[in-house]
C-alpha positions as CSV (number, residue, x, y, z in Angstrom):
1,M,-11.4,11.8,-27.2
2,G,-14.7,11.7,-25.8
3,G,-14.5,14.0,-22.8
4,S,-14.6,13.0,-19.2
5,A,-18.1,13.0,-19.0
6,N,-18.4,10.7,-21.6
7,W,-16.3,7.9,-20.2
8,A,-17.5,8.3,-16.5
9,A,-21.0,7.9,-17.6
10,R,-20.0,4.8,-19.6
11,A,-18.3,3.5,-16.1
12,A,-20.9,4.4,-14.2
13,A,-23.2,2.2,-16.2
14,L,-21.2,-0.9,-14.8
15,V,-21.6,0.0,-10.9
16,C,-24.4,-1.6,-9.2
17,A,-27.6,0.6,-8.5
18,G,-27.3,0.2,-4.7
19,A,-30.9,-0.7,-3.4
20,L,-32.2,-1.7,-6.8
21,G,-29.7,-3.9,-7.2
22,A,-30.1,-3.7,-11.2
23,C,-26.6,-4.1,-12.6
24,A,-25.6,-2.7,-16.2
25,A,-24.4,-5.9,-17.9
26,Q,-22.4,-4.4,-20.7
27,V,-20.7,-0.8,-21.8
28,P,-23.0,1.2,-24.0
29,P,-21.9,1.7,-27.1
30,A,-20.0,4.5,-28.3
31,E,-19.6,5.9,-31.6
32,I,-16.3,5.3,-33.5
33,P,-15.3,8.4,-35.3
34,P,-14.4,8.0,-38.9
35,P,-10.4,7.8,-39.4
36,P,-8.8,11.4,-39.9
37,S,-7.7,12.3,-42.9
38,P,-3.5,11.1,-43.9
39,S,-2.6,15.0,-44.2
40,T,-3.3,15.1,-40.1
41,G,0.0,13.0,-39.2
42,P,0.9,9.3,-38.1
43,T,-2.6,7.6,-36.1
44,A,-3.2,4.7,-33.9
45,R,-5.7,2.2,-33.2
46,V,-7.1,2.0,-29.7
47,P,-6.4,-2.1,-28.4
48,D,-9.6,-3.9,-27.2
49,L,-8.0,-4.8,-23.6
50,T,-12.0,-4.9,-22.4
51,N,-12.1,-7.5,-19.6
52,K,-8.2,-7.9,-19.8
53,S,-5.8,-7.5,-17.3
54,V,-4.5,-4.3,-16.2
55,D,-1.1,-5.6,-16.8
56,L,-1.5,-5.6,-20.7
57,V,-2.4,-2.0,-20.8
58,E,1.4,-0.6,-19.8
59,K,2.5,-3.3,-23.0
60,E,-0.3,-2.9,-25.8
61,F,-1.1,0.7,-25.6
62,P,2.3,2.4,-26.2
63,A,3.2,-0.3,-28.8
64,A,0.0,0.7,-30.3
65,G,1.5,4.5,-30.0
66,L,-0.8,5.9,-27.8
67,V,-0.5,7.4,-23.5
68,A,-2.9,5.3,-21.5
69,L,-4.0,7.1,-18.2
70,I,-5.4,4.1,-15.7
71,R,-8.3,5.0,-13.0
72,Y,-9.3,2.4,-10.6
73,E,-12.8,2.3,-9.4
74,P,-13.8,-0.3,-6.9
75,G,-17.7,-0.3,-7.6
76,L,-17.2,-2.0,-10.7
77,L,-18.7,-5.5,-11.2
78,L,-16.0,-6.8,-12.7
79,E,-13.0,-9.0,-11.7
80,P,-10.4,-6.5,-9.6
81,G,-7.5,-5.9,-12.0
82,T,-9.4,-5.8,-14.9
83,V,-10.6,-3.5,-17.9
84,A,-13.6,-2.1,-17.6
85,V,-13.9,0.6,-20.5
86,T,-11.9,3.0,-22.2
87,D,-12.7,6.4,-23.7
88,P,-12.1,7.0,-26.8
89,P,-13.6,3.1,-27.3
90,P,-11.6,0.2,-28.7
91,G,-11.3,0.3,-32.0
92,T,-11.0,4.6,-32.2
93,I,-8.5,5.8,-35.0
94,A,-6.5,9.1,-33.0
95,A,-3.5,10.4,-33.7
96,A,-0.2,9.0,-32.1
97,G,0.4,9.9,-29.1
98,S,-3.0,10.7,-28.1
99,V,-4.0,9.8,-24.5
100,V,-6.4,7.0,-23.7
101,R,-8.4,6.8,-20.2
102,V,-8.9,3.4,-19.5
103,V,-11.5,2.3,-16.4
104,V,-9.8,-0.5,-14.3
105,A,-12.0,-2.6,-11.9
106,G,-11.3,-2.8,-8.5
107,A,-8.5,-0.4,-5.9
108,P,-5.2,-0.6,-5.7
109,K,-3.5,-3.2,-4.2
110,N,0.0,-1.4,-3.6
111,L,2.3,1.6,-3.9
112,D,3.0,0.7,-7.5
113,D,-1.1,0.2,-8.5
114,Y,-1.6,3.4,-7.0
115,I,1.1,5.5,-8.9
116,R,0.0,3.7,-11.9
117,G,-3.7,4.9,-11.3
118,N,-2.4,8.4,-10.9
119,H,-0.1,9.1,-13.8
120,E,-1.0,12.6,-14.3
121,V,1.3,13.2,-11.2
122,F,3.4,10.8,-10.7
123,L,6.5,9.3,-12.8
124,G,7.4,6.5,-11.0
125,S,9.1,5.6,-7.9
126,T,13.1,4.5,-7.3
127,L,15.2,3.8,-4.8
128,S,18.3,6.3,-4.2
129,S,21.8,5.0,-3.4
130,D,21.0,5.6,0.5
131,R,17.9,3.3,-0.3
132,T,16.2,5.9,0.5
133,L,12.4,5.8,-1.4
134,V,11.9,8.7,-4.1
135,L,8.8,9.5,-5.5
136,S,8.8,11.8,-8.8
137,V,6.0,13.9,-9.4
138,Y,4.6,16.7,-11.4
139,Q,3.1,19.3,-9.2
140,Q,0.8,20.5,-12.0
141,G,-1.1,17.7,-12.5
142,P,-4.4,17.6,-11.0
143,D,-5.3,17.6,-7.6
144,S,-1.6,16.7,-7.2
145,G,-1.6,17.7,-3.6
146,A,-4.3,15.1,-2.5
147,V,-3.0,12.5,-4.9
148,I,0.5,12.6,-3.1
149,E,-0.7,12.4,0.4
150,G,-2.9,9.3,-0.6
151,A,0.2,7.8,-1.2
152,R,1.1,7.4,2.4
153,K,-0.9,5.0,3.4
154,F,0.9,2.8,0.7
155,I,4.5,3.2,1.7
156,K,6.0,0.6,3.7
157,V,9.5,2.2,4.6
158,K,10.5,4.9,7.3
159,Q,12.6,7.2,4.4
160,Y,11.0,8.5,1.5
161,R,11.2,12.2,-0.1
162,V,9.2,13.6,-3.0
163,V,10.6,15.2,-6.2
164,S,9.5,17.6,-8.0
165,C,9.6,17.2,-11.8
166,P,9.1,20.3,-14.8
167,R,7.3,17.2,-17.1
168,S,4.9,15.0,-16.4
169,R,4.8,11.1,-16.9
170,V,2.0,11.7,-20.4
171,D,4.7,13.7,-21.7
172,L,7.7,11.7,-21.5
173,E,5.4,9.2,-22.9
174,Q,4.8,11.3,-25.7
175,V,8.1,11.4,-26.8
176,Q,8.8,8.1,-26.3
177,I,6.3,7.0,-29.0
178,E,7.7,9.6,-31.2
179,L,10.9,8.4,-30.7
180,H,9.9,4.8,-31.9
181,R,8.5,5.8,-35.1
182,R,12.0,6.1,-36.2
183,D,12.3,9.4,-37.6
184,F,13.9,11.3,-35.0
185,L,17.2,11.2,-37.6
186,P,18.0,10.3,-40.6
187,R,19.7,6.6,-39.6
188,A,16.8,6.3,-36.9
189,G,15.4,3.3,-39.1
190,E,18.8,0.7,-38.6
191,L,19.4,2.5,-35.2
192,K,19.3,0.5,-32.6
193,F,18.0,1.8,-29.4
194,S,16.1,1.6,-25.9
195,T,14.1,3.7,-24.3
196,Q,12.5,3.8,-20.7
197,V,10.8,6.6,-18.4
198,D,13.3,7.2,-16.0
199,P,11.5,9.1,-12.6
200,A,14.9,9.6,-11.1
201,S,15.9,11.9,-13.6
202,C,12.3,13.3,-14.7
203,A,13.0,12.3,-17.9
204,L,13.3,9.3,-20.8
205,R,16.3,7.7,-21.0
206,L,17.2,6.9,-24.8
207,S,20.2,4.3,-25.1
208,A,21.7,4.5,-28.3
209,D,25.2,4.4,-30.1
210,L,24.9,7.5,-31.3
211,T,27.3,10.6,-32.8
212,D,28.2,13.7,-31.0
213,E,26.6,15.9,-33.6
214,E,23.5,13.6,-33.2
215,T,23.2,13.8,-29.5
216,E,23.8,17.3,-29.6
217,Q,20.3,17.7,-32.0
218,L,18.3,15.5,-30.0
219,M,19.6,17.5,-26.9
220,K,18.2,20.9,-28.8
221,R,14.9,19.4,-29.9
222,Y,13.7,18.0,-26.6
223,E,15.0,20.4,-24.2
224,G,15.7,18.3,-21.2
225,A,13.1,15.8,-21.6
226,L,16.1,13.1,-22.5
227,V,18.6,11.5,-20.8
228,I,20.9,10.3,-23.3
229,E,23.0,7.2,-22.6
230,R,25.8,6.6,-25.4
231,G,27.4,3.5,-27.0
232,S,26.8,0.0,-25.1
233,G,24.7,1.9,-22.2
234,A,27.4,1.4,-19.6
235,G,27.8,4.6,-17.6
236,Y,27.9,7.1,-19.9
237,G,25.4,9.8,-20.0
238,V,24.3,13.0,-21.6
239,R,21.3,15.0,-19.8
240,T,19.5,17.6,-21.4
């Protein structure tokens, strides 16, 4: 990637220049690196969602085989909730599972937005059986203490707790992308399965009709990153 300095500079070009009243109309162009050689493994192309809704990010980037890290920027002169810039830029060919930073105009409106804009720390939120809000976090994420504290103003319930997870959401989404390449088992190409990041278990939930041998194989390979739900997906769970 171009690094935080590069994408921050490109995002700043969209911010109004204060007293001068001058604003950049477009993001400065960035060079697109040549595609990597086939020997480097699976690749993915960064989608072009510029000026489109942030809601598309969580659909289009995983489908492309990339992990999006969203950051909200209130000072951008765009419709709130629209994508301003990505690093790497659209069209870049990157290794599958690479992280792409996505700058979105506006500020978070609620807890879901805030969590979505801080996935380096938050895995997500769930409700426990006693209706307590549970925030699953990766404590080793950047500025995790301040980020967790910042969520308080969006929490509308009296009872909530924070659960520390050993892996980040980025880690789990990279496993998810790897599984959806359908090469994790010899018969993966014909296997019907679904995956979902499960904040409650700090893992990726894989629902599939697996044999005992296949389940054991995946448990060993992913070392705690998977919760495997076998059969029809009703109530049978194997946690790594």
